[in-house]
C-alpha positions in Angstrom: -37.1 -0.7 -55.7 -34.3 0.9 -57.6 -32.9 3.8 -56.3 -34.3 7.0 -58.1 -35.7 10.9 -56.8 -39.0 8.8 -56.4 -37.6 6.3 -54.2 -34.4 8.6 -52.5 -35.2 8.5 -48.7 -33.9 12.1 -48.4 -35.5 14.8 -50.2 -31.8 15.9 -50.9 -31.8 13.0 -53.5 -35.4 13.0 -54.2 -37.6 15.8 -54.4 -34.6 18.4 -54.8 -32.4 15.6 -56.8 -32.2 18.1 -59.8 -31.2 21.3 -57.3 -28.3 19.8 -55.2 -27.0 18.3 -59.0 -24.4 20.3 -58.8 -22.9 18.6 -55.7 -23.2 15.4 -57.1 -19.5 15.6 -58.7 -18.2 16.5 -54.6 -20.4 14.5 -52.0 -21.9 11.3 -53.7 -20.1 7.9 -52.9 -18.6 8.1 -56.7 -17.3 11.6 -55.8 -15.6 10.2 -52.9 -13.8 7.1 -54.5 -12.5 9.3 -57.0 -11.0 11.7 -55.2 -9.3 8.9 -53.2 -8.1 7.7 -56.5 -6.2 11.3 -57.3 -5.0 11.4 -54.1 -3.3 7.9 -54.4 -1.7 8.7 -57.5 -0.5 12.2 -57.0 1.0 10.5 -53.9 2.8 7.8 -55.9 3.9 10.5 -58.4 5.3 12.4 -55.7 7.4 9.5 -54.5 8.4 9.1 -57.7 9.8 12.8 -58.2 11.9 12.5 -54.6 13.0 9.9 -55.7 13.7 6.9 -53.5 17.3 5.5 -53.1 17.3 2.2 -55.4 14.4 3.7 -57.2 13.7 3.9 -61.2 10.8 6.3 -61.5 8.5 6.2 -64.5 9.2 8.6 -67.6 7.3 11.5 -68.1 5.1 10.0 -70.9 4.5 7.0 -68.3 3.3 9.9 -65.5 1.1 11.4 -67.9 -0.5 8.1 -68.1 -1.1 7.1 -65.2 -2.8 10.5 -64.6 -4.8 9.1 -67.3 -6.2 6.8 -64.6 -8.0 9.4 -62.6 -8.7 11.7 -65.3 -11.2 8.8 -67.5 -11.8 7.6 -64.2 -15.7 6.6 -64.2 -19.1 5.4 -62.5 -17.9 1.9 -64.3 -14.7 2.0 -62.5 -16.3 3.0 -58.7 -18.9 0.2 -59.4 -15.3 -1.9 -59.7 -14.0 -0.6 -56.4 -17.0 -1.2 -54.6 -17.0 -5.3 -55.9 -14.0 -5.2 -54.4 -14.6 -3.4 -50.9 -17.5 -5.8 -50.7 -14.9 -8.5 -50.1 -12.4 -6.2 -48.1 -14.8 -4.6 -46.1 -12.6 -1.7 -46.0 -12.7 1.5 -48.7 -9.4 2.5 -48.8 -8.0 -0.9 -49.5 -10.2 -1.6 -52.1 -8.9 1.6 -53.6 -5.2 0.5 -53.4 -6.1 -2.6 -54.6 -8.3 -1.3 -57.8 -4.6 0.5 -59.0 -2.4 -2.2 -58.3 -4.7 -4.1 -60.7 -4.8 -0.6 -63.0 -0.9 -0.9 -63.0 -0.2 -4.7 -63.9 -2.9 -4.2 -66.4 -0.5 -0.9 -67.7 2.7 -3.0 -67.5 3.7 -1.5 -64.2 3.3 -4.2 -62.4 7.2 -3.3 -60.6 5.7 0.3 -59.3 2.6 -1.7 -57.8 4.1 -1.8 -54.2 4.4 1.7 -54.3 0.8 2.6 -54.6 -0.4 3.6 -50.9 3.6 3.4 -49.5 3.4 3.8 -46.3 0.3 5.4 -45.6 -2.9 5.0 -43.5 -6.3 5.1 -44.9 -6.8 8.6 -43.0 -3.6 9.8 -45.2 -6.1 9.6 -47.9 -8.9 10.3 -46.5 -8.0 13.4 -44.8 -6.8 14.5 -48.0 -9.8 13.9 -50.4 -12.4 14.7 -48.0 -11.1 18.3 -47.8 -10.3 18.5 -51.3 -14.2 18.1 -52.4 -15.3 20.3 -49.6 -12.9 23.0 -51.0 -13.7 22.4 -54.4 -17.8 22.1 -53.5 -17.5 25.7 -51.6 -15.3 27.2 -54.5 -17.4 26.3 -57.4 -20.6 25.7 -55.8 -21.7 27.6 -53.0 -19.3 30.5 -53.1 -20.5 31.5 -56.4 -23.8 31.0 -55.2 -23.7 33.1 -52.2 -22.0 35.3 -54.2 -24.6 35.8 -56.9 -27.3 36.4 -54.0 -25.3 39.5 -52.5 -25.2 40.9 -55.9 -29.1 40.2 -56.4 -29.7 41.9 -52.4 -27.4 44.9 -53.6 -29.2 45.6 -57.0 -32.0 45.9 -54.6 -30.5 47.7 -51.9 -29.9 50.5 -55.2 -33.7 50.1 -56.6 -34.8 51.3 -53.2 -32.5 52.9 -51.2 -34.6 56.1 -51.6 -38.3 54.5 -50.8 -38.8 55.8 -47.6 -40.4 53.7 -44.8 -41.5 52.7 -40.9 -38.7 50.7 -39.1 -40.1 48.3 -36.5 -37.9 48.0 -33.5 -39.7 45.5 -30.9 -42.7 45.4 -33.2 -43.3 48.9 -33.1 -42.9 52.1 -35.7 -40.0 53.1 -34.9 -37.5 56.1 -36.4 -38.0 55.9 -40.3 -35.6 54.3 -42.8 -35.6 53.2 -46.3 -36.3 49.9 -47.9 -32.9 50.0 -50.0 -30.9 50.3 -46.3 -32.5 47.9 -44.5 -32.0 45.3 -47.3 -28.6 46.4 -48.2 -27.8 45.7 -44.2 -28.1 42.0 -45.0 -25.8 42.1 -48.3 -23.1 44.0 -46.0 -23.8 41.1 -43.5 -23.4 38.3 -45.8 -19.9 40.0 -47.2 -18.4 40.2 -44.5 -18.8 36.0 -43.2 -18.0 35.4 -46.7 -14.8 36.8 -46.6 -13.8 35.0 -43.3 -15.0 31.9 -44.7 -12.7 32.4 -47.8 -9.9 33.3 -44.9 -10.1 29.7 -43.4 -7.2 27.6 -44.4 -9.0 23.7 -45.7 -7.0 21.3 -43.4 -5.5 18.4 -44.4 -3.2 15.5 -42.5 -0.6 13.1 -44.0 1.8 11.4 -41.5 1.3 7.7 -41.4 -0.3 5.4 -39.1 -0.4 7.7 -36.0 0.9 10.7 -37.4 4.9 10.3 -37.0 5.9 8.9 -40.3 7.0 5.5 -38.7 6.4 3.4 -41.6 8.1 6.1 -44.1 11.2 6.1 -41.5 11.5 2.4 -41.4 11.9 1.9 -44.7 13.7 5.3 -45.8 15.3 6.6 -42.6 17.4 9.1 -44.7 14.1 11.3 -46.1 13.1 14.4 -44.7 9.5 13.0 -44.7 8.2 15.9 -43.0 9.0 18.3 -45.5 7.9 16.1 -48.4 4.8 16.0 -46.9 4.4 19.6 -46.6 5.5 19.9 -49.9 3.0 17.3 -51.4 0.0 18.6 -49.7 0.8 22.6 -49.4 1.6 22.5 -53.0 0.1 19.4 -54.9 -3.0 19.4 -53.0 -3.2 23.0 -52.8 -4.3 22.0 -48.8 -3.2 23.3 -45.7 -1.5 20.6 -43.5 -1.9 20.0 -39.9 1.8 18.9 -39.4 1.7 17.4 -35.4 -1.6 14.9 -35.5 -3.1 11.8 -34.6 -3.9 9.4 -36.7 -6.4 11.9 -38.3 -7.1 15.1 -38.7 -8.0 17.2 -35.8 -10.5 18.9 -37.8 -10.3 22.7 -35.9 -10.0 24.3 -39.3 -12.8 22.2 -40.9 -15.2 23.3 -37.7 -14.6 26.8 -38.1 -15.7 26.3 -42.2 -18.8 24.4 -41.3 -19.1 27.6 -38.5 -18.7 29.9 -41.0 -21.1 28.4 -43.1 -23.6 28.4 -40.3 -23.2 32.1 -39.7 -23.9 32.7 -42.8 -27.1 30.5 -42.9 -28.3 32.3 -40.1 -28.3 35.3 -41.8 -30.4 34.4 -44.5 -32.7 32.9 -42.0 -33.0 36.4 -40.8 -33.8 37.7 -43.9 -36.2 35.2 -44.8 -38.1 36.0 -42.3 -38.0 39.7 -42.1 -38.9 39.6 -46.2 -42.1 37.1 -44.9 -43.1 40.0 -42.6 -43.1 42.5 -45.2 -44.7 40.3 -47.6 -47.6 39.6 -44.5 -47.5 43.7 -44.0 -48.3 43.9 -48.0 -45.0 46.3 -48.3 -43.9 43.2 -51.5 -46.5 41.7 -53.3 -45.4 38.6 -55.2 -45.7 37.6 -59.0 -48.0 35.2 -59.4 -46.8 32.5 -62.4 -50.0 31.3 -64.6 -50.9 27.4 -63.4 -48.8 27.6 -60.1 -51.5 26.9 -56.6 -51.0 28.4 -53.5 -53.6 26.5 -51.5 -55.4 23.3 -52.1 -58.8 24.8 -50.5 -58.4 28.6 -50.8 -58.0 29.9 -54.3 -56.4 33.3 -53.5 -53.9 32.4 -52.0 -50.3 33.1 -53.1 -47.8 32.4 -50.4 -44.1 33.0 -50.0 -43.4 29.5 -50.0 -39.8 30.2 -51.4 -39.3 32.2 -48.2 -40.2 29.6 -46.2 -39.0 26.9 -47.9 -34.8 28.7 -47.8 -36.0 29.2 -43.8 -36.5 25.7 -43.4 -33.9 24.1 -45.5 -31.4 26.1 -43.7 -32.4 25.7 -40.4 -31.8 21.9 -41.7 -28.4 22.5 -42.6 -27.6 24.6 -39.7 -28.5 22.0 -37.6 -26.1 19.7 -39.1 -23.3 22.0 -39.4 -23.4 23.0 -35.5 -23.4 18.6 -34.9 -19.9 18.4 -37.5 -18.5 21.2 -35.9 -18.8 20.3 -32.5 -18.6 16.4 -33.2 -15.6 16.3 -35.3 -12.7 17.6 -33.3 -13.3 15.1 -30.6 -12.3 11.5 -30.8 -10.8 8.7 -28.7 -6.6 9.1 -28.1 -5.1 8.6 -31.3 -8.3 8.2 -33.2 -12.1 6.3 -32.9 -14.3 5.5 -35.9 -17.1 8.2 -35.9 -15.6 10.6 -37.5 -16.0 8.8 -40.8 -19.6 8.2 -40.8 -19.8 12.1 -39.6 -17.5 13.5 -42.8 -19.9 11.1 -45.1 -22.9 13.6 -44.4 -20.5 17.0 -45.0 -22.7 17.2 -48.4 -26.0 17.3 -46.8 -26.0 20.2 -44.9 -24.1 21.8 -48.0 -27.1 20.2 -50.3 -29.6 21.8 -47.7 -28.1 25.0 -47.8 -27.6 25.2 -52.2 -31.7 24.5 -52.1 -32.3 27.5 -49.9 -29.8 30.1 -51.7 -31.8 29.1 -55.2 -35.1 29.5 -53.1 -34.3 33.0 -51.9 -32.8 33.4 -55.6 -36.4 32.8 -56.7 -38.3 34.4 -53.8 -36.5 37.8 -54.7 -37.0 37.6 -58.5 -41.2 37.6 -57.4 -41.0 40.7 -55.4 -42.6 43.8 -56.1 -42.7 47.1 -53.8 -46.0 48.2 -53.0 -45.1 51.9 -52.6 -48.6 53.2 -51.8 -49.0 50.6 -48.7 -45.6 51.4 -47.3 -46.4 55.8 -48.2 -49.6 55.0 -46.2 -47.8 53.3 -43.1 -46.0 56.2 -43.2 -48.3 58.7 -42.6 -50.2 56.6 -40.4 -47.5 57.1 -37.7 -46.6 60.3 -37.2 -45.1 59.8 -34.1 -42.3 58.2 -35.3 -40.8 62.3 -35.8 -40.8 62.7 -32.5 -37.3 61.4 -31.6 -36.3 64.4 -34.3 -38.3 67.6 -33.0 -37.3 66.8 -29.1 -33.4 66.3 -30.4 -33.9 69.8 -32.1 -35.0 71.2 -29.7 -32.7 70.1 -27.2 -29.9 71.3 -29.3 -31.5 74.9 -28.5 -31.3 74.3 -24.9 -35.5 73.7 -25.2 -36.6 72.4 -21.5 -37.5 69.0 -21.0 -38.6 68.2 -24.8 -38.6 64.6 -24.7 -41.0 64.3 -21.5 -43.3 67.1 -23.5 -42.8 65.0 -26.4 -43.4 61.6 -24.2 -46.9 63.5 -23.1 -47.9 63.9 -26.5 -47.0 61.0 -28.0 -47.0 57.6 -25.7 -50.9 57.5 -25.3 -51.3 54.1 -27.0 -53.6 56.2 -29.9 -52.8 57.4 -33.1 -50.9 60.6 -33.7 -51.7 62.6 -36.8 -49.9 65.3 -38.6 -52.5 67.8 -37.5 -51.8 66.7 -33.8 -48.0 67.3 -34.1 -48.2 70.4 -35.6 -50.4 71.7 -33.0 -47.8 70.6 -30.9 -45.1 72.6 -32.8 -47.4 75.5 -33.0 -47.5 75.6 -28.7 -43.7 75.8 -28.6 -42.0 78.7 -27.5 -39.9 79.1 -30.0 -39.4 81.5 -33.0 -41.4 81.0 -36.0 -38.7 79.9 -38.6 -37.9 77.1 -35.6 -41.8 76.4 -36.3 -41.3 76.4 -39.8 -38.4 74.0 -39.8 -39.9 71.5 -37.3 -43.0 71.5 -39.8 -40.7 70.4 -42.2 -40.1 67.3 -40.8 -42.0 64.3 -42.2 -42.0 60.4 -42.0 -41.2 60.0 -45.1 -37.8 62.4 -44.9 -36.9 61.7 -41.6 -34.7 58.9 -42.4 -31.3 60.4 -42.1 -28.6 58.8 -44.3 -30.0 55.8 -45.1 -29.8 56.7 -48.9 -26.8 57.5 -48.8 -25.4 54.0 -47.2 -26.8 52.4 -49.9 -24.4 52.7 -53.1 
């Protein structure tokens, strides 16, 4: 069977192929090969800029021709590298041999031994893969999070004056507004997104065991540490880990994965809350002509976008957890377990992207049922007990909490009539009674509306 969205094992490349297409330039096998080619060529050019003693570098025009190798790199070129790999059984060495052949064909044979000069495979992998992750985050994942935050902020403004019962422990509590409760998620997401952006994307570059052994053996007079810092930090715009084994220690990569996981966890929380509000009929979902909610129950309009998001976010977090827990651990100077794990970096981000798109779609379908929300508020007059006992405390009224507890903690609904009768029974002046009667479940929302700007 040929590989198509119908035959792919993973739903990321199958059912959800269109939803994850934006990530293919960063996490496909083709992408990994292309990024490796990019690093190898830029490293060669960096060597030319030193320059090495006795080494006459190519002129500027030739340098630009060399850069065209990765600028014009195609899937056909990647297939050639895969054919070489079938012989070498080594993916990075296959890239080196491909580039040497390309140099020969361009009349640059005298330079070819400076391709992958004094490097180990992880000098390429531990720069190419962080670059892939950085670009995917900056160009795809973070913009989708930012767009979702904007949507949530917009909805919070639309609903900022819609009073609703709050629910703590599943029971009616002091009222709030729908806008403020939705805005909670926007603020949480923004804080964690800022943290994600602040984490340096790390890279390793220092030879077979991180000591520049081969570099120093060939050219002992060069400051290779300064060279590597400049190449990684300025040319590649990554953050070089200076003291390493053969591999990057991955601590900051783990921090990145944990940061994405926290963002996803917030979205799981939001998905479940909105799902609950839909089940309470606080929200209705727009009906799309031709869609089916159930194969047996024709009336069903299900919150599938929020359920889809929750499921994909859970999958993403399980994988992100493994990445952040496994990658910083390696036997002695290096074992190969990081290699196969790193190849899956795109999978949790793909599930995250699917979820972000599902949530955007679901939020666009929401319609607030103000009548239902208002009805629930009016059916829960016990929630103003907090306000009344607090006001009474402010005037030193004896045991107001206990008196309100006796009235409201009975297991029965408290009506407006009962609450006003209680207020009438209080030994306070008429002005205070009038003030207390003005407190309703709808207006007892504190500063909730002001928190949404």
